[in-house]
N, C-alpha and C positions, 0 to 999 in steps of 0.2 A: 247471224252468228259467227261469231269469229272464234277462230282456233289458235292457241299461243304453246309456247315453250314453256315447261313447268320445270326445267333444270336448263343450265348453261350449255349450248350446242355442242361443246366439246365432250360433255357427259352424255348425250345420246347415245343408247346403245341400239345398234341396228337388227337385235334378234331378241325374242323372247320364247322362253320354255313354257310349256303347259304342260298337263298330265298326259295328253295325247300326242305329244310331240313338241319340236321347236318349230318356230316360225321365223323364216329369216327374211328381211326386208333391206338387205345391203343393196340398194341399186341406185341408179342415179336419180330416179324420181324423189325417192325417201331423202336423199342427201339435197336435192334443191329444195324440197319443201322447208326441210329443217334450217337451211341457209337462208331462205326468205323469211322464215318465221323469226329467225336471230335479229331481224329489224324491229320487230313487234308483231303485236297479234293482228290477224287478217282474216277476211273471209275466203270461201272458196275462190268465190269472184276476184278479191284481190289477189290471191295466190295468180291465177290463171293469167294476170298480166304482167308477171315478174318474168326477168329473164330466166332462161332456163326451164321455164313451166309453160310458156305461153303456147308451145306445140303440142302441149299433153292435152288429150281430150276430157272433156269433162267430166267422163264417167270414170276416166283413169284416175284423174286429179283427185276425185271425191272419194274412190277406193283407197288412194294413198294416204290420204288424211284419216279416212277410219281406220285403216291399219296402223297408224301411229297413234291414235286415240286408244285403240284396243289394247296395244302393246305398252301403254302408259307412257309415252315419250312426249306428246302433246295432248292438250286439254281444250275443252269447249269452254268459252270465256263470254260474259255479257260484255258487248262492245260500249264502249262508253259512248253515251249520246252527244252529240256535237251541239244539242240545244243549250243555252245557259242554264246552269243549274239554279232551282228554287231557293229562294232563302229560307232557311229553317224558322218555323212558327216560332213567335216568342212567348215564352211561358207564362201563363195566366198566374199571377201570385196571388190572387185571391179566389183561387180552386178550394173548394171545401173539400176535396177529397184527399187531402194532406194530412 
């Protein structure tokens, strides 16, 4: 599954207020994730290969992505298939159900 930005990168907010307090995630990892996602949706594996993120552990990178999802700054997306699209079926004009 891929994640992607739901707003322009310049509109991303690096803190979120909740009933129990404020979550601040304004740090290099979050900014590097947003910078990478500005190029398009990616899986965590794809993100791990990006400059500025390659040194982050898988656990830390996943945690950063989850934080950004929870804060409403990025969202999980269904990745486009690389397989050719199927042609839509032609409608049966003799269907008695019309």
